[in-house]
C-alpha positions in Angstrom: 131.8 141.0 35.2 132.2 139.1 32.0 133.0 142.3 30.2 135.9 143.1 32.5 137.5 139.7 31.8 137.4 140.5 28.0 139.4 143.7 28.8 141.9 141.7 30.9 142.5 139.3 28.0 142.7 142.1 25.5 145.4 143.8 27.6 147.4 140.6 28.1 147.4 140.1 24.2 148.4 143.7 23.7 151.3 143.4 26.1 152.5 140.1 24.4 152.2 141.8 20.9 154.3 144.7 22.2 156.9 142.4 23.7 157.1 140.4 20.4 157.5 143.5 18.2 160.2 144.8 20.5 162.1 141.5 20.4 161.9 141.3 16.6 162.8 144.9 15.8 166.5 145.3 15.1 166.4 149.0 16.1 164.9 148.4 19.6 168.0 149.9 21.2 166.9 153.3 19.8 163.7 153.3 22.0 162.7 151.7 25.3 160.8 148.4 25.7 157.7 150.3 26.9 157.1 152.1 23.6 155.6 149.2 21.7 153.8 147.8 24.8 152.3 151.2 25.8 151.2 152.0 22.3 149.5 148.5 22.0 147.8 148.7 25.4 146.6 152.3 24.8 145.1 151.6 21.5 143.5 148.4 22.6 142.0 150.0 25.7 140.6 153.0 23.9 139.0 150.9 21.2 137.7 148.4 23.8 136.1 151.3 25.7 134.5 152.7 22.6 133.1 149.4 21.5 131.7 148.5 24.9 130.2 152.0 25.3 128.6 151.5 21.8 127.0 148.3 23.1 128.6 145.9 20.8 129.6 143.5 23.6 125.9 142.8 24.3 124.5 142.4 20.9 124.2 138.8 19.7 125.9 139.1 16.3 128.5 141.7 17.4 129.8 140.2 20.6 133.1 139.4 19.0 134.0 143.0 18.2 135.2 144.0 21.8 137.4 141.0 21.7 139.0 140.8 18.2 139.1 144.5 17.1 141.2 145.8 20.0 143.6 142.9 19.7 144.0 143.7 16.0 144.5 147.3 16.8 147.1 146.5 19.4 149.2 144.4 17.0 149.0 147.2 14.4 149.9 149.9 16.9 152.8 147.8 18.4 154.2 147.5 14.9 153.6 151.0 13.5 154.6 153.3 16.3 158.1 151.8 17.0 158.8 151.6 13.3 158.2 155.3 12.9 159.9 156.4 16.1 162.8 153.9 15.6 163.7 155.3 12.2 163.6 158.9 13.5 165.7 158.1 16.6 168.3 156.2 14.6 168.6 159.0 12.0 168.7 161.7 14.7 171.2 159.8 16.8 173.5 159.2 13.7 173.4 162.9 12.9 174.2 163.9 16.5 177.1 161.4 16.6 178.5 162.7 13.4 178.3 166.3 14.5 180.0 165.3 17.8 182.8 163.4 16.1 183.3 166.3 13.6 183.7 168.8 16.5 186.4 166.7 18.1 188.3 166.5 14.7 188.3 170.2 14.2 
């Protein structure tokens, strides 16, 4: 039961990291609010499952790994995925808008 609470806390931290990244990003209108949250939660849960399956949550010197590493991965994923997707979406939307405006002018 103690292990399940560590997953709950990891997911809460991942959601918070995703919300913070979305709020700080100036290009957040190019993608939805769920992109950083979903990428953070997915990466944290997958890493948590791998670490617990490997038994690090039960070894005395490694009990911190299922807590800290998924949270760090969540913050990294929440920052990296929207940065990549946001740049591409802004570039693509700008090109599409330019093409649309040129078609009206001709």
